[in-house]
Every structure is written in C-alpha cells, then in structure tokens.
N, C-alpha and C positions, 0 to 999 in steps of 0.2 A: 504494500501500499504506498501511497505516495504521502508527503507530508501535509498535515492539514494543521491550521489556525486555531486555537481552542482557546484565546485569550488575550490578555496585556497584564504583565504586572502591576497591580493596585494597591500594593504593600509590600515595607522589604521592613525585617523585625531580626534586633539582635537583642541578643538576653547577655549584659555584661556576667552579671550572676546565674548560676545554677538553680533554677526554683524561683526566683522573683522575675516582678515585672519589668518588661526590656525598653527598649526604644526603637521607635522608627526613625528608618533611613530614607532618604529618597534615591542614593546612589551607593553602592560600595562594590566590590572586589572580590572573587571570590578565588581559594585555590582548592585543592583536593580538600584541606581540610575541612573547610568548614567557608562560611559568611564572614567575611572580615571581622576579626573580633566578638562573634561569638562566642559565649562561655566560656571566657578565661577565667571565670572565679566559682567556687564552688565555697559552700557549708560542710565542711568535717566534724562528723560525729567524735568526739575524743575516746567517748566509752568505745565503741565499735571497732574505733581507730579506721576508718574508713570515710570517705566522702557517701551525704546523705543528701537526701532527694526532699521534696515538698511530698511524696509518697508517704513517706515516713514522719514527714514536720510540718503539714500542710499550714502551720502558720508564717510561714517563712513567704506564703505567697501572699502576706498583706503588706511586703516590703518589695521598695522595684530599686533599681540600679542603674546610673549613668556613670559616662566616665567624665573624669575631669574635665579634658584635652581628648581631641579626635584622638587617635589610634594612631600612629605613624604603619606605612606602610613596614610588614613584615616582620612584625610580632606574633608570639603564639606559644606552643611548651617551651616553657623554661623561660617566658619573656614577655611579661604582661605590663599592660597599662594600669594604673589607678584608676579607681574607682569611687562613686561616694552611693551608699546605702540609706536610701530614707528609710526610716521605719514607718508602720501604722499609726503612729502617733502626727506623723512629720519632722521630728529628729532624724537630721543626717550628719550622720559619719563615713571620714574619708577612709580609705584602706590605707591611706597611711597612717593614720592614728590605728593601727592595728590592736593594741590592747583595749583600748577603750571598743572599739567597735565588739571585739570578741567579746567582751562580757556584756555589752547592751544584748548581742547576739543572744548570749547565754540565757539570762535573764526572760529575753522574751519567749525561747522554746520552753523554756525551763530545763536544759540541762547543760552539762559544757560542752560545747562546739565552738569554731572560731574559721573565722575566711582563710583559704587557701588560694593559692593562686596556678593555677596550669601548670604540668611537674612537667619537665624534661620528657623526652621520649624515650630516653634512656632507664629512665626511673621510675618501669613498671608497678614495680611492688606502691609507688603513691598513690595507683588507679586503683589497686585491690580491693574488692567487695567485702560483703559478707556473706555465708552461705545461705541463701533463702527460703524461709522455710514454708509448708503451704497455708502456716497461718498469717505471714505475712503477704503472702499473694490473695488472700481471703481481702483481707481488710485494705490491700493498697487498691483492687481491682473492685471492690464493695459485692464480692461472692459471699452468699449468704454457705453456712456449712453444709446444707443438704442442696451446692449445686455444684455442678460440673467446674472444676477450675477454668478459666479461660483458655481457648486451643491457641496455642504460640504457634504450631504448628507452619506459620507462614514466614516463620523465617528460616534464615539457609540456618543448618543445622553447625555453621563453623561459625557464625555469629553467638548464636543460644551458648557455643563451647568457648567465647569471648567471655561473654557475660554472666556465665559462673564464675567466673577467674578476677574480672574485673566490675568494678561499679559501673563502669564508663568506659566506650571504646575509648584506648590509648589513642592519646593526642587532642580530646578534644572533650568536655565536661557536655556534652549531651548523651540522650538514653541510649542511641542504636546508629543512627547514621547523619549524615552528613548535615544534611536538608529533611527538612517538613514541611512540607505543601500541604494548603487548603483550598480551595475555591470557592466561590460565592457561589456557586450552583448548590454543590452540597450544602452551606450553611444555612442558604433559601428553604432547600428541599427538607432539613433536618427541622428547622422551624415549624413544618408546614405541619409538624404529629406534635409540636408543644414544647415549649422551652427556652431560653432566652441564649440565641446563639448569637452571641456577644464574639466576634471572633478573639479577644484577649485571653479567652477562656483555652486554648487551644493548642497558644505560644508558636505558631508557625514561625517559619523565617520567610518563607513568600506565600504572600495570596494573591491569589488568580482570579481575577475578572473575569467568571467563563459566563455564555453565553447559553452556553449545554444545561440539557437538562437534567437533573436525577442528580447521585453522588457521582459525578464525571469522572474525577481522578481514579477511579478504583477500578475502570477500563483502560488504565493509560500501564497497568504494571505490567513491565518487561520492557516499555518502551523508554525514546530519549526524549526530553525536551529540549526546544532550544530556547535563549531567548537573549537580548543584548549578546556578549562573548560568550555568554556561557551556555554549556551541553550537559545534563544530568540524565543521569542511567534511574528510574521509576523501580524501586524496590520490591517494596511489599506494601501492603496495607498500615496504617495505623491505628492500631489499638489500644483503646482507650482505658485510662485508669481510673481513680475518682477523681482526681486534681478537677477537672473543667466544671462540677456541679460546685465545688467547693467558694465559696466567698475569697476575692482574689482582690488587687486592688485595683478599685475603681467600677469593679463590678460584687453584683452579689449572689449568694448564695441561689441555686434553682436546680435540684434534685430531679425535675422534668427535663434536663439537657440529657443525663446519662440514659434515662428510661425512655426515651426517643433514640437515643446511639445504639441502646442495646437492640428495641426491641426491632428496627427499621434499619441498623445497616451492620449488625452482627459485631456490635461493640468496635466498630472502627468508621474514622471520620478523617480525610486528609491521609496520605502518602507519604512517607519516606525515600530520600534519593540518594545517591552519592552522585558527586561530582565528578563527571567524567572530563570537562574540558574548563578549565578558570576563565577567570575574567572578569570584565565589568558589567554592573547590570546593574539598570536603573527604573523607574517608577514610570510606567507607561513603557516599557519593551515589548513588544508581540510576542506574543510565545505559540511557539510551534511547537508539534507531539511528530515525532517519525514512530506510528503504532508498532506496538507488539508485531514481531513476524507470522503469521499464519503457520500449524503446524499439521502437518499431513497426518493418515489418518494413521500410521504408525507410530510416529511421535508421539503423538495426542497422548495414543493407549500407554507406551512406555512412559512420558510425565504422570500419568492420573495414578499408575501403578507405584510410581518413585514417590509421588506425595503421601499414597496412601500408608507406604512404608516408614516415610518419615513422620507424619498421623502417630503413628503408633509408635515408634520409638518416642516421641516425648510424650506421648499418655505413660507412656512404661517409666520414664525419668520422672514423672510427677508421682507416681504411685510411689519412688522411692525417696522423695524429698521427705526430712524429715518434717514430722507434726508442727 
C-alpha cells in the first residue's frame, strides 16, 4: 500500500520528570532515544532502591516540572539540565536545591524518596527495578482479585524481559518505548462512551490531529509514521494503567475514563513507537503513514501461531509471579 496522510501534529509534549506533568513545545528534535529532553529526571524510592512511578505513588501526578533554561542540544543519559518542580500547593523548588527538593518530595509521598537524573548508559544498575508481584499489577492496573491480569502479550518478549529487570528501558525514564502517540480521533471516540478525555491524562509525546474515525492509531501497528524529518515505527498499543483516571495537575479524577477504555478499547488507548530516523519535528507538520505490509495466508497463519505461543508464555509467566 502507498503512503497515506493521517493528520497533522497538534501537540508536542516533553516530561522533564517522570510521572509529573510536562510542558508543551512548538518544535523539537528527536534522536533514537527520545524527543529532546524528555524524561531526564525521575523519583527514586529509597526504601526499594529503585526508580518509582505514579503507578506506585499517584500523588506525584499533582506535581509539574519545567526546565530552568531550554536544554542545550546533546543532553542525554549522564548529562541533564536543571528543572524546577512545582508542588500541588504552588511551591517551586529547583533541582539545584536537591536537599530541600528531596525533603519536600518525601513529605509529599510519605516515604523517603529522591529526585535523580538519568544515569549514564553504562550504569545499568541504576536502572534496575524491583520484582513485580501480582498484587502490584492489580493495584497499578485497577484489576480486581477475581479478574484475570492484564494481557501483556502485545509486548515483544525481549521487551518484557528487559522490563522484568529494569524499572525503565536503559537510556530513558519512559515506561517502555521512545514515543507515546495519541490521536484526537481516539480521544473523540472514547469520549462518546463517557468520561473526560483531556489529553493530559494520557501523557503522550505526540498528539496527532486526525480526521479519521475510531481508534485510528490501533490500525497503524507495524507501520511507519513520517512527519517533519522524523520516521517512527509503530510498535504496540498502549495498555493503560490507573493513571488516566486519577487527579492530576489541572485535571480532576474521573473513573469513567478507564471504564470506557477498558470496555471499548480493550484497556488500550494510543500507541508506542520507536524512532527509526531522528530529526526536527514541529506542531503543524503533516503526518503520513506507510501502512503495515499485508501478509499472505501462510505468513498470517504463522503469525497467529506465534501470537498464541507468546500469549501462553506470558500467561505462564503471570502464574509464577509472586503474590
């Protein structure tokens, strides 16, 4: 199939601190790691000795973060720019005042934590996470004790293996992939089923204003998006935890959001993507899609078989998780 237009870049978001509200930019440069200066800092749980998230400490969602100055080109793991954290009560503390900032964060979340910069790539121990239990997954994804755990079989096994060891992929404090993309089409469609689908709930990097209908980006899995100088391969749907239903800076709590996503989107809204070709990207850029290649009958049959094998492997892994 030939390349098709699917919309325009409506918003670009970077998140200086993982799990806190971010800032919109009009233009950015992307490399293979991420959108420039995205998720350069995170909160570390000092008791667990691991980077933590708003899935474990939802109160972090009430904070926002911005850079003191526009981050210079070339910053990345082991070389970050200073940020200012704004707390729910309006207090602002810069990362240059680390002792005061850590004390205020610890007071906010009710346990010892510290703001930490993105470690160098060679310091893989700094990215290590904690062994996830079934209880953790149920709490973070809002799954009742009598319901099955979320189906993570859309993740490649190599990604699941990576995230079993590390709190985030090495080199970025994002949950799983370099980019998170959402369309206005999906937001409109889900809002029809109930809930306030403010885009800030879903923490995307790129919002595409799309004239398409339905959950448009779910049809792009396996395809490649082109916009500005950037090319990104669409990897998997974004499975949603409880963060979108929670109160966030400027957004009230709304349980209907996740009810709609669970019932009408199979827990997914938006897509994850990896950056194939970096470059400049700006609001207003036209977004085009090289659609996923059609499979012949034999290839499709093999893909379905591989999918079933992987699904069963993930289910087996879920069964042996600690309670």
